[in-house]
N, C-alpha and C positions, 0 to 999 in steps of 0.2 A: 411614422418614421420606421423604416425597416430595422430590425435588430439582427445584427450579424452574429451568428453562432460560430464559435471556434470549430474549425474542421477537425473531426475525430479520425485518428488513424485506425485502419482496419487491423485485425489480428495478423493478417499476412504481412502487411507493411511493417508492423512492429517486430515480427519474427525476422524479416529480412534485415531490418535495421540492427536488431540485436546480434544477428550472426555477423554482420559486417563489423560491428564494434568489437565483438569478441575476436574476430580474425585479426583486426588491427592491433588489439592488445597482445594477442599471441605473437604476431610478427615482431612487434616493437620490443617485447620483453622475452623473446624466445630463449636467449642464453640463461636468463634468471630462472625461468621455468624448468629448463632442462637440468640445471644444477640442483634445483629443489627435488626433482624427480630422482636424480642420481643418488642423492643422500638418503632418500626415503626407501628406495628399492633394496631388496635383501642383498647383502654383500655376498651371500652364497652363490649368486648368479655368476660370479667372476667378473673381472673388470671389463673384458671385451663385451660380454652379453649385457652388462649393466649399462655401458655407454649406449649401445644400440637400443636397448629397451627404454632408456630415459628419453631418447629422441622419439621413439615410437609412441610412448605415452603422451608426450606433448603434442605430437602431430595428430593423434587421434582425439584430442580434447574437443575439437569442434564437432558439432552434430553432423551426421551424414545427410546428404542431400535428400530432402523430402521428409525428414524425420521431424515433423512439426512439434511433436510432443516434447522433444528434447531441446528445442531451440531456446536460446536465452531471451528473456524479456528484459531489455536494458533501455528503457525510454530515457529521454534526456533528464528528467527530474526523478530518477529512481532513488529510493531510500537507501542510505548508506549505513552499514552496520559495522561493528568491530572497531578496533583501535585505529586501523588504517583509514577510517572514514573521515577523520578530522583534518587531514592534511592532504592537499592536492600534490600531484607530481610524484617524483621518485627521488629518493636519496639513498645514500649508502646504508642508512640505518632503518629505513622504513619503506615498505613495499609501495607500489603505485596504488593510489586511492580510488582510481576509476572503477566503478562497479563491474564493468566488462572484464577487467583484469581479475577481480575477485572471483567472478564466475568461472573463468578459465582455470585459475589456480585451484579452485575446489575440485574441478573435474580432473586435473592432473593429480591432485592429492589422492582422490578416491581410487584412480587407476593404479597409482604406484603402490598404495596399501593393499590393493587386491592381489598383488603378486606374492603376498605372504599368507593369504587367507586360504584355508582348505576346508571344504565342507566336511562334516563328520564322517560321511561315507567314503571320502576320497582316500585312496591308498596312501599310507604314510611315506612311502619311498618316492612317490611321484611329486614333481614340482606342483605348485598351486595351479589351478586351471588357467588363470590369467597368463602364467608363464608359458603355457603350451600353445597359446593362440598365435598363429603366424601374423607377422606385421612387418611393414616397412619402417625404417630402411634395412636393407640386407647388404652385407659386404662379403664378397667372395675373395679368397686368396690373401686377405690381410687380417691382422689382429690389431685392434684399436685399444688404447688405454690412455688415461690422463697422464700428464707429466708427473714423474715421481717427485714427491716432496722430501723433506728431511725426516729426522728421527721423530720430531714432534708431530708432524702430520701423520706419520705412520702410527704413532701411539694413539692419536685421536681416531684414526680409521679403525684400529683394533677395538677401541672403546665403543664405537658405534656398532661394530659387528656383534658385540656381546649383548645388545639390547634389541627389542623387537621394533617393528615398523612404526607403531604409534609414538614410541619414545624418540626415534630418529626424526619423525615428522615434527614433534613438539620442539625438539632441539633446533631443527632447521627453520621452522617458522619464527622462532624467537630470534635467532642470531642472523639468519639470512633475510627474513621478511620484516623484522623489527616489531613483531606483535608482542603485546604484553601477555601476561598469563591468562587473563580473562579472554582476550582475543584468541589465543591459541586454543583454549578449552572450547570456545564456541565453534571454531572452525573444525576442530577434530570431531565434535559432536555432529556437525553437518556431514562430515565424511564417514559417519557411521562407526566411529571408534567406540568400543564398549565402555572404556574407562578413561575419558579424557583427563580428568583431574589426576588420576594416578600416573598417566603418561607424562603430564607436565611436571609432577613432583620428581619422577625419576630423571627426566631430562634436565632438571635444574641441578642435579648432582654431577652431570657431565661437564668436563672442562674446568672444574674448580681447582684452585682459586682464581686462575687467570682466564676469566671468561672473555676478556678482550682479546687475549692471545688466541683462544679457541675460535673466536669469531673471525679473526684474520686468517687462521689456517683453513677454516671452512670456505673462505673466499679465495683460497690459493689454487694453484694449478692442479694439486692433488685431487681436488673435488670438482674440476671443471671438465665436463664431458664434451665441451665445444672446442677445446684446445687439446688435441690428442696426438700421441705418437703412434706410429705404425710399424709393424713388423710383419714379415711374411708368415703365412701359415706353413705347414709342413710342405716343402717343395716336392719331396719324394711322393707324397700322397697324390699329386696331380697326375702322375703316370697312370693311375687307375681310373681317371675320370671318364675316358672314352668307354671303357668296359662298364663302369658304373652307370653311365647314361643308357647304354644298351640294356643293361639289366633292369634299370628303372622303367624303361619303356615296356619291356616285357611284363614287369610286375603290374603296370597300369592296366594292361590288357587282361591279365589274370584276375586282378582285383575287381574289374567290372563284372566278371563272371561269378566271383565269389560273394559279391555284395548280397545277393538274394539269399544265398545259403547262410551267410552270417546272420542276417536279419531273422531268418526262420529259426536258426539255432537259438538266438536270443529269446525269441518269443516262445519257443518250444522247450525251454528249460535246458538248453545245451550248456556245455562247460563255460565257465567264466573266461573271458579273454585274458591271456597272460600279459602282464605289463611289459614283458620283454618284447612282445610284438610291437608295442608303440615305439621302442627304441632300437628295433632291428637294424636300421641303417647305420647306427653307430657301434654295433657289436660285431662288425665284420673285421677279422684280423687284418685283412688287406687294407683297411682304412685307417689303421693305427698311425698316429703321427710319430715320425722318427726324426731326430735332430742330427745334423751332420756332426762328425766327430770333433771338428775343430771350431764349432760354432761358438763355444764359450770364450774363445780368445778374441772374437771379433764382434762382441755385442756389449752394450752398456747394461743389459739386463742379465745379471749374473745370478740366476736362481735355477729352479728345477726345469724351466723351459730350455735351458742351455745344456742339459744333460743328454748325451747320446744314448742310444740303445746298446746295452752291453750284455754279454753272456753268450753261452754256446747254444741256446735254444730260442733265439730271437726270431728265427724263421720257422719255428714249430707251430704251424697254424692250428693243429689239434689242441695243443696245450693252451695257446692264446685264446682260442675259441671257448674252451672250458672255463678259463678265468673270466672272460667277458660275460659269459652266460651266468656264471655264479654271481657276478657283480649285479647283473640286471635283475635276477630273481633267485636269491640263494635258496637252495633246497634245505630241508631240515637237517641233513647230514653235515652241512657247512657251518662251522662255528664263526660267528660274526662278532667282531669287537670294534668299538669306535672310541676315540679319545673324546672327552667331554666337549660338546658343542659341534661335533662333526656329523654331517648328514651322511647317511648310508644310501642315498638315492642313486639310481643308475646315472651314468654320464649323459649329459645333454648333447654332447658331440663326441666324435672319436677321441679317446684319450691319447696321451703320449706314452710310448713304451720306453721304460727306463732300463729294464733288466729282465732276463729270462734265462734260467740255468738251474742246475742241480746243486743244492747246498745242504750239507748235513742230512742226507737221506730224504730230501724233499725237492720237488720241482717248484721253484719260486718264480713268481712274476711280479714285477713292480710297475705300476702305472702312475701317471700324474695327469689330472684333468683340469679343465678350464675353471672349475669351481675351487681351485687351489687346494686340492687334496692329493695326498699320496695314498695309493691303495696297494696292499700286499696280498697276493693270493699264493697259498702254499698247499700242495697236495703230496701225501706220502708216496714214495716210490715203491713201497711194498707194505704189506700188512693191510688190516681192515680199518685203520683210522680214517676219519673224515678229513676233508680239506678245511682250511682256515682262511678267513677273509678279514683283513684289518684295515681300518680307515684312520687317517690322521690329517688334521688341517695343516696347511703350509702357507697361509696368507702372507704375501709379500716377503717370502724368504729371501735371504741375501747371501753374501759370500760365506758367512759363518753359520747362520741357521739353515742354510741349504747345502751344507758341506758334507752331510752324511745321512744315511738312512739305515736302520737295522734290517738286514736281509735274512738273518737267522738268529734265533735265540734258543739256547738250551738251558738246562738247570745250572750249568757252571759259568756260562758266559754268552757273549753275543758277537756275531760277525757284522761288520758294517760295509755297505757299499759307499765308497768315497766319491765326492764330486770330481769331475775331470780336472779342476783347477788346483787340487791338492798336490803339492810338490813333495811334501815330506810329512811323515806320520810317526809319532812316538807315543808311548804310554808312560804315565807316571802315577804316583800315589799321592793324593792330596794330603794324606797323613804322614808323609815323609817329605816335607818341603825342601830339605837340603839334598835329597837324592835326585840326580839328573834323570831325565827320561830315557827309556829304552826303545830302540828302534822297533817298529811294528811292521811285520811282513805284510805286503800287499800284493795280491796276484795281478796278472796283466789285465784282468777284467775289472779291477778296482775293488775287489772283495778282500777284506782284511783277514788276518789270522784271528782266532778267537781271543776276545778281550774279556778278562774276568769281570763278573758283574758285582756291583757294590752289594754289600750284605743288606738284605731286606729286613732282617730282625736279629735279635741277639746282640752279641758284642759287635762293636763297630771298630774293627782293627785296621782296616784298609779302605781306601776309596779310590778305585782306579778311574782314571780319566784319559781321554785322548788329547794329545797336544798336536795340533795340525798346523802346517805352514802353507800359506797360499802361494801359488806361482807368482813370480815377479812380473808376469804379464798382466796380473790382476792388481797387485799392490806389493810394494817392496817391503821386505823384513816384517811380514805380518804373520805372527803366530798367535794361536788362540786355543782355548780349552773347551771341550764338550764332554758331557757325561751322560750315561744311560740311566734314565729314570723310569724305564719300563714302557715307553711309547715308541712309535716307529722313528720319530725324529729325536736325536739326542739333544740335550739342553746346553745352550751356550752360557758359559760362566764368565762374568766380568767383575770389575772392581773399581770403586770410586775412592780416590785417596782422601786423607784427612784435609780439612780446610786449611789453606795457608794463611798466614797473617797478611791481611790487606789484599790477598789475591782474589780474583774472581772465582765464582763457584766452579768446582771441578766437574768434569764430565766422566761418565763411565769409560773405562779402557780395558784392554785385554788383561786377564788375570795371570800374567806370566812373570811379573816382576817379583822380586824377593818379598816386598811388603805385601803384595797381593797373595802370594802363596802362604805366607805366615798367617794372614787373616783367614784364608780358606782352610788351613790346617786345623783351626779351632772351631770352625763352623760347618765343615763338610758333612758331619753326621746328621745335622739338622735337615739335610736334603731328603732324608728317608721319609719325612712327613709329606713330601711333595710327589711321591711316586705315583705314576698312573693318572695324574690330574691334567695332562695336556699342557705342560709347562714349556714355554718357548725359550726363556732365558732367565737367569738368576744373577742379580747384581748385589755385591756386598758393598754398602756405602758406609765408610768410616766417617760418621757425621760429627763426632766430638771426641776429644781427648780430655781426661779429667785427672787432676792431681788429687790423690786420695788423702783423707784426713790423717792426723797423727804422723805426719812426715813420711807417709808411705810413698810407694812408686806411683806411676801413672796407670790408668785404665783406659781402655778404648770402648766406645759405643758404636755398634754396627747396626745398620738397618738392612736386613737381607730381604730383598724384594724379588718375588717370583712372578713373572708375567706369563700369562697363558696365551695360546694362539688365538683364543676367542676374545681376549681383551681384558677381563677382570684379573686383578692381581692379588697376591697374598703377601703379607708382610710379617716378618719375625724381627723384633728388636732384641739384640743380643748384647750382653754386658761381658766384656773381656777383662776380668780382674787379673792381677799379676799371677803367674802360674809357674810352677817348677818345670813343667813339660810344655813344649811348643804345640802339643796336640791336645792339651786338656780342653774338653768341650766348654764352649762359652755358655753362660746362663741366659736362657730365653726369658725375657722380662715382659714381652708383649707379643700377642699373636692376633692378627686381624685379617679377615677375609674380605674380598670384594671392596677394595679400598684403593684410592689414588695416592696414598701416602708413599713418600720416598720415590716419586716419579716426577715427570715433567709437570704434572698437574697437582702435585702435592709436595711442594719443595720444603715445607717446614715440618719438623717433627720434635716432639718432646716426650721423654720417657723417664721413668724412675724405678728404683729398686731398693730393697733393704740389703745392707752390707755389714758384715761383721769384721771389725778391725782385728789385727793380731793381738791387741790387748784384751779382747773379749767384748768390747763395747760395740753396740749396734748403732748404725747410722741410716738415715734415708739419703740416698744419692739421687741426683737428677741431672740430666744433660739435654741440651737442645741443639738444633742445627745453627748454622752461622748467623741467621737473622735474629736469633733470640738475644734480647738485651737484659732481661730480668726474669727470675724464676721465683715464684711465691708458693709457699705451702700453707694449707689450712686443714682444719680437722683436729686430729689428736696432737699435731704439732703445728705451731704458727710461726713462720719465719720467712725471710726473703733474702735474696742475694742478687747483686747485679752481675751481668755476664751470662754466658751460655751454660754454666755448670753451677751446681748447688749441693751442699752437704750440711746435714744437721743431725745432732744426737736425737735418737728416738727409740722407743721400745721396739723389740723385734717384730711384733705384730701390729704396730701402730697403723691405724687407718688414716692415710694422708691424701689430700687432694692437691694436685700440682697444676699450676697454670703458669703461662709465660707471656711476656710482652714482646712484640715484634718490632724491629727497627722502623718499619714503615707504617706502624699502627696496627691495632688489632691484638687479639689475645689467642692463645693456643692452649688446649688442654692436653694432658698427658695421654698417650695411647696406652691401652691395656691389652 
């Protein structure tokens, strides 16, 4: 009796089947894969390039025709690994379990992570090699970016921009793909991540305590590169396209003749090729983007992209050319400074010109590029001093954080270039809360008169700030405060009022009310510790009010949170005891770096301090935010009290541990 052997597939048949399965998985789950790539890609690419690169990464995930070695082997009975292997299908909380999808996802993950990897020999100012590879899709004449989210989505995006690619990948694989920690570690290891366990640990700290909220935000339109908004690129720039095309054709002819010479120079020990040559097409002053003067009044994106080019030297191609070349490859004579977390790389495409003119004895040029940076170039008009090149991040700037840029700084003060939507400008002193603001002179090009700088050291007798008012074409009756902390972009100051009885949680608001100004009068001098650290905004949150022992008056507890452009924040918890002067400095009782405390992702806070009553007796005081229902002390003193405040007699140097119970369960330890 003949025995029928099962027919064996050939390798070629298996390869073809695997490619078809992978292609089907890619097409079916394309939006999911593109979102994953978008989250993992470096935010420094800018939103437009990140959208296009996310699509390119996914579209290149399939092997090229004829590349048998890279073809997926996905037979019908393939072994499944990882946490997603136990469940078929797709759900909101778990990625598709089919092995073809897992193979495509791994390819997407590897390609997205490659955009942040630089070989040791690679010049530090250049993007990673993967970012320089030409790829489809390509869009001409339009700028693409996902739909803008709210404040919470913006905060999450900033937090993601402050970590590296493996951490973003671990965060996305857990919240978007539904993998558990072991599955994330395994997948990151397959993607050649050096420290998968470390990436998972760091990712676990993102989005706390509301991980469900972070998951919902990650699935929102803010992180969806398949649902995008469009805006035109610089319309004036198109006038030069015919000339640029002719020049490009001529360059192609010349390049063919130079190829042999370049190769011979490389082999014969010729000079190293200048990085500026790679970026030559974007360093032509004629290609600079320029925004129409009234654009800001007719766009929903009110940020640096809406700033027109202003100043008397915007047509000085010689000056603009020097500024662009210095940006591409700064000579040793140029002093370069960057705010923390800001790349000094050359522009990937022609930047936007914001300003060019002479200010305080220097020719100054301001640019804004697609990587969300403001770049300031200044060269002295006379003397032998060198030029200066300053970089600052401006990720997702808005009406307030995109309202001004320092155009000139001297030993005594600074001049600002104001946004075109600023209708009124005054200056005031935070240490004189009862004194009204004084008008600030602004020139026709938007440059202000010199504003005194806050004292960097010594006595803190004044703290000048700008009080600006937006045009009613943007928002009605909107005034806000900004202050100079030594970076290009001034810092936006806000205030969150005390919790009301039975009222919902308060939100930060502009620090122009009497209550806000009185709080800032006692905390303004603490801003000196934040100078030069790339701070975007500082909020004073009055999280508790406490009745003091021995029949005394009330004291306030403030959490002063500074958010940086790159994401991480710093927190100072300050105790405002009764004072004879409205400007008596508050006592700093806790100082914490790189924390989510007092933000959307850290809504609960508990702090304590030692306090001396007028009688001479010492107490341990503590206060928590509105969700605190009980505070307990242990150590040198053991006691407890219901509610958000606590006071107990204790020696002056008593070592006390404070914990609190929260309304919705869980405990909280005091911040130090």
